[in-house]
C-alpha positions in Angstrom: -16.1 -6.1 9.6 -12.4 -5.7 9.7 -10.4 -2.8 9.4 -9.0 -1.9 6.1 -5.9 0.0 5.6 -3.8 0.9 2.0 -0.3 -0.2 2.4 2.2 2.2 0.0 5.5 0.9 -1.9 7.6 2.0 1.4 6.0 -0.9 3.1 6.1 -3.4 0.4 10.1 -2.0 0.2 10.9 -3.0 3.8 9.0 -6.7 3.8 11.4 -7.5 0.3 14.5 -5.9 0.5 15.2 -4.3 4.2 13.6 -6.8 6.1 15.8 -7.0 8.9 14.9 -3.2 9.7 11.2 -3.3 9.5 9.8 -1.2 11.8 7.6 -2.2 14.9 4.5 -0.9 13.4 4.7 -2.7 10.3 5.7 -5.7 12.3 2.4 -5.4 14.1 0.5 -4.7 11.0 1.6 -8.0 9.5 0.7 -9.5 12.4 -2.5 -8.2 12.5 -2.9 -9.7 8.8 -2.1 -12.7 9.5 -4.4 -13.3 12.5 -7.2 -11.8 10.3 -7.7 -7.9 12.4 -7.3 -5.9 9.5 -7.3 -6.1 5.3 -4.3 -4.7 3.5 -5.2 -3.1 0.5 -1.9 -3.1 -2.0 -2.6 -0.7 -5.1 -1.1 -2.4 -8.1 1.1 1.1 -8.7 2.7 0.1 -5.3 3.5 -3.3 -6.7 4.5 -1.7 -9.6 7.0 0.5 -7.7 8.3 -2.4 -5.9 8.8 -4.3 -8.8 10.9 -1.4 -10.5 13.3 -1.1 -7.9 14.1 -4.7 -7.1 14.3 -5.8 -10.6 18.0 -3.4 -10.1 18.9 -5.6 -7.7 18.0 -9.2 -8.9 15.8 -9.9 -6.6 12.4 -10.2 -8.7 11.9 -14.1 -7.9 10.9 -12.8 -4.3 8.3 -10.1 -5.8 7.0 -13.3 -7.6 6.8 -15.4 -4.8 5.2 -12.4 -2.5 2.2 -11.7 -5.7 1.3 -15.3 -5.2 0.9 -15.0 -1.4 -1.0 -12.3 -1.6 -3.3 -13.3 -4.1 -4.2 -16.4 -1.7 -4.5 -14.4 1.1 -7.8 -13.9 2.4 -7.3 -10.4 4.2 -4.7 -9.3 1.4 -6.6 -7.3 -1.8 -4.6 -6.4 -4.8 -6.4 -3.2 -6.0 -6.1 -2.6 -9.9 -5.8 1.0 -11.0 -9.0 1.3 -13.0 -11.5 3.8 -14.3 -13.3 4.2 -10.9 -10.2 5.5 -9.7 -9.3 7.8 -12.7 -13.1 9.2 -11.9 -12.3 10.0 -8.6 -9.1 11.4 -9.6 -11.3 13.7 -11.9 -13.3 14.9 -8.6 -9.8 15.5 -6.2 -8.8 19.0 -6.3 -5.1 18.9 -5.3 -2.5 16.5 -5.8 0.9 16.3 -5.1 2.7 13.2 -7.1 0.9 10.9 -9.6 1.7 7.8 -7.9 0.7 9.2 -4.2 -2.7 10.4 -5.7 -3.8 6.8 -7.3 -2.7 5.5 -3.8 -4.9 8.1 -2.6 -7.7 7.7 -4.6 -7.6 3.8 -3.8 -8.1 4.7 -0.1 -11.6 6.4 -1.4 -12.4 3.6 -3.6 -12.1 1.2 -0.7 -13.9 3.5 1.8 -11.1 3.4 4.5 -8.8 6.6 5.4 -5.9 4.6 7.2 -2.4 4.6 5.2 0.6 2.9 6.0 3.1 5.3 5.1 6.2 7.7 5.8 4.7 10.5 3.5 3.0 13.5 5.2 1.8 14.6 1.8 -1.2 11.8 2.3 -2.5 13.7 5.6 -1.7 17.0 4.2 -3.2 17.0 0.8 -5.7 13.7 1.1 -6.8 14.0 4.3 -5.9 10.6 5.5 -4.9 8.8 8.8 -1.2 8.3 8.5 0.1 5.4 10.3 3.9 6.5 10.2 7.2 4.8 11.5 9.1 8.1 11.5 
């Protein structure tokens, strides 16, 4: 069984806006996804953040193409914000920001504790294994 990991909007932003500065850990992640060593789970809330940011820069076509690729990839899961996540939120005691909580509960839904992000709150509040590049 391949390892699963959640990625947040920061990761998506690097690949679609600041591609020349993609950190080594994210370059390695991309290779592992392509090679089938890891499955990444992208919460729809993270995609929404990317759309929101890139719409302002006129780069929305790149996001549309990326979504088409993700939908076809065997090693990418686009995770909906659904009632199961809301139920997990009901059992959650502490939070930081709404979008971060949704992402953290997506980890629980998919039974993984690995998240690629620089936000230490994922580790501190939600006890996830942060794979950070900072």
